[in-house]
LOLO-64418 format. One record per residue (C-alpha): z, y, x. Coordinates in steps of 0.2 Angstrom, whole numbers, plus 2048, in hexadecimal, padded with zeros to 3 digits. Last residue first. Layout:
ZYX/...
This chain:
A24F12E52/A2AF02E5E/A3CF07E59/A3AF0BE47/A2FEFDE44/A3DEF1E4D/A4CEF7E42/A42EF4E33/A3DEE3E37/A4EEE0E3D/A56EE6E2B/A48EDAE24/A49ECAE2F/A5DECBE2A/A5CECEE18/A50EBFE18/A5CEB6E20/A6AEB8E18/A61EB4E08/A5BEA4E0F/A6CEA1E16/A72EA4E03/A67E97DFC/A6AE8AE09/A7CE8AE05/A7AE88DF3/A75E92DE5/A73E89DD5/A64E8BDC7/A61E7DDBC/A51E75DBD/A4AE6FDAA/A44E81DAA/A3FE8BD99/A38E9DD99/A41EA9D89/A32EB0D7F/A39EA5D71/A30E96D73/A38E88D68/A2CE7BD67/A24E84D56/A22E95D5F/A19E8AD70/A0BE84D62/A0AE94D58/A04E9BD6A/9FAE90D6E/9F2E90D5D/9F0EA4D5B/9E6EA1D6E/9DBE93D69/9D3E9CD5D/9CEEABD6A/9C9E9ED77/9C0E97D6B/9B5EA6D67/9B3EABD7A/9AFE9AD7E/9A1E9BD71/99CEAED79/99DEA6D8A/994E95D87/985E9FD80/982EA9D90/986E99D9A/978E91D91/969E9CD91/96DE9FDA4/96DE8DDA5/95DE8BD9D/954E98DA6/958E90DB5/950E81DB1/958E71DAC/958E61DB5/955E51DAC/95DE47D9D/96AE55D98/976E4FD8A/985E4AD97/982E5ADA1/985E65D90/994E5CD89/99AE5CD9C/998E70D9C/9A1E72D8A/9AFE65D8F/9B2E6EDA1/9B3E7FD98/9C0E78D8B/9CBE71D98/9CCE83DA4/9CDE8DD94/9DDE82D91/9E2E82DA2/9E1E96DA3/9EAE97D90/9FAE8DD99/9FAE9BDA9/9F7EA9D9D/A03EA5D8E/A11EA4D9C/A0BEB4DA6/A0BEBED95/A1BEB7D8F/A22EBCD9E/A1FECDD9D/A23ECFD8B/A34ECAD93/A35ED8D9D/A3CED1DB0/A50ED3DAD/A52EC9DC1/A56EBADB7/A47EBBDAE/A3DEBBDBE/A46EAADC3/A41EA1DB2/A2FEA7DB4/A32EA0DC3/A3AE8FDBE/A2BE8CDB1/A1CE90DC0/A24E84DCB/A27E8CDDB/A21E88DEE/A10E8EDE8/A12E9CDE2/A20EA5DEC/A16E9FDFB/A08EA7DF4/A11EB9DF1/A15EB9E03/A06EB5E08/9FEEC2DFE/A09ED0E06/A06EC9E18/9F3ECBE15/9F5EDCE0E/9FDEE1E1C/9F3EDBE28/9E6EE2E22/9ECEF3E20/9F2EF3E30/9E3EEDE38/9D9EFCE30/9E5F06E36/9E6F02E47/9D2F01E48/9D0F12E3F/9DEF19E4E/9D5F13E5B/9C5F19E56/9B1F12E51/9A6F1FE58/997F28E4D/995F39E5A/996F4DE59/99FF4FE4A/99DF4AE37/99FF5AE30/9A2F5CE1D/99CF6EE15/98BF66E13/986F59E1E/98CF5FE30/986F58E40/98CF5EE50/983F5DE61/97CF4DE69/97DF41E5C/985F35E67/983F22E5C/98FF15E5D/99DF1BE69/9AAF0EE6B/9BCF0FE6C/9BCF21E69/9CDF2AE67/9D0F33E55/9C7F39E45/9CAF2DE36/9BAF2EE2A/9ACF34E35/9B5F2CE45/9B2F1BE3C/9C0F0EE3A/9C3F15E2A/9B3F0DE23/9B8EFBE26/9C9EFFE19/9C1EF8E0A/9B6EE9E13/9C8EE4E1D/9D3EE7E0C/9C4ED8E04/9C8ECDE12/9DAECFE0F/9D7ECCDFC/9CBEBBDFE/9CAEAEE0D/9DCEB3E15/9E8EADE09/9E2E9EDFF/9D8E99E0E/9E7E9BE1A/9F2E93E0F/9E6E82E0D/9E5E82E22/9F9E82E24/9FBE75E17/A0AE79E10/A1AE71E13/A27E7DE10/A2BE7FE23/A17E81E28/A16E8EE19/A25E99E1F/A1FE99E31/A0FE9FE2A/A16EABE24/A21EB1E31/A10EB2E3A/A0CEBEE2E/A1EEC9E31/A1AEC9E41/A08ECFE42/A11EDEE35/A1FEE1E43/A10EE3E51/A07EEDE46/A10EFAE43/A15F02E32/A23EF9E28/A26EFEE16/A19EF3E0B/A21EE4E18/A32EE9E14/A2EEE9E01/A25ED6E02/A36ED0E0F/A40ED6DFF/A33ECCDF4/A35EBDDFD/A47EBDDFE/A4AEC0DE9/A3FEB3DE5/A46EA6DF0/A57EABDEC/A51EA9DD8/A49E9BDDB/A57E91DE5/A4FE8BDF6/A4AE78DF7/A38E7EDF4/A39E8BE01/A3CE7FE10/A34E70E0A/A36E62DFE/A28E60DF5/A26E66DE3/A1EE76DE3/A10E6CDEF/A0BE60DE2/A0AE6FDD4/A00E79DE1/9F3E68DE4/9F3E68DD0/9ECE7BDD0/9DFE77DDC/9DBE68DD3/9D7E72DC4/9CEE81DCF/9C2E75DD8/9BFE6BDC8/9B9E7ADC0/9AEE7FDCE/9A5E6FDCE/9A3E70DBC/99CE81DBD/991E7CDCC/98AE6DDC0/984E77DB4/97DE84DC1/972E77DC3/970E74DD7/95EE77DDC/955E69DE3/951E6BDF7/941E71E00/93DE70E13/932E5EE0F/92FE5EDFE/936E4DDF6/92FE3DDFA/92AE31DEB/918E32DEC/90FE2EDDE/90BE1DDD7/91AE1CDCA/922E0DDD1/924DFEDC8/936DF8DC6/938DFDDB4/928DF6DAF/92CDE5DB3/93BDE5DA5/94CDE0DAE/951DCCDA9/954DC9DBB/946DBBDB9/939DC9DB5/936DD1DA6/925DD3D9E/
């Protein structure tokens, strides 16, 4: 029997059981849903990066050749300076450049500080202890009461965090964060085709440019193929799947994706060649040095000279 709305009666009746979820327990999100969400975030991030490169900020207005040369020069200076205050000033400079280039600061900080610098800090963590880097004790964690030896190695009379260890770890983290920030600034404010074309101006080998170009195009093809596979799987599921089924599907999808990617690589390259690709990056943007570009180069050199001088002066 159907009611006046035309909906069968059995579809409006309850099951008779408790429809509530157990208190304190939440439904587990499937691996397929998490994978789809991750693929969507990657795609949105790439689109947002292209939107940033199209803005009218300071670095976006700069000629790609001048911008690449200036940022690489600053990156070289960053690897040469030693003083913590100079490195900190370079880190602040990257934030100023990000703000002047109309890049959201929180978005920039997340891309820079939440990945490589934290990993570098974890690597540098053992060096803050006196057993790795002897020096003046900042905080004595454990006093052994005498010298402790492990075979030919001496652990000293205590376990402590040293000033020299903290300074060395901070220097490593700041240097890594600054270099990553400069690289991210270049990638975010330059369209990919223009960046490859600028690299060829500086005589970067053509095979290297070819690999970068193919990788960039191929990543999005793989993302699209993966999203299609997981969407097809999700659209055929009536109810939640078990963790075992999710793992089996992910494993089989990896094998299938590998086979498809191997076949697709030849097709992608053939399509590029058939459209006139010869290894040289092609861009509709015409490079032309203007007053702003020369000012940027002169400013980069001036900053580098001041940083080297300040590093020598401060020690």
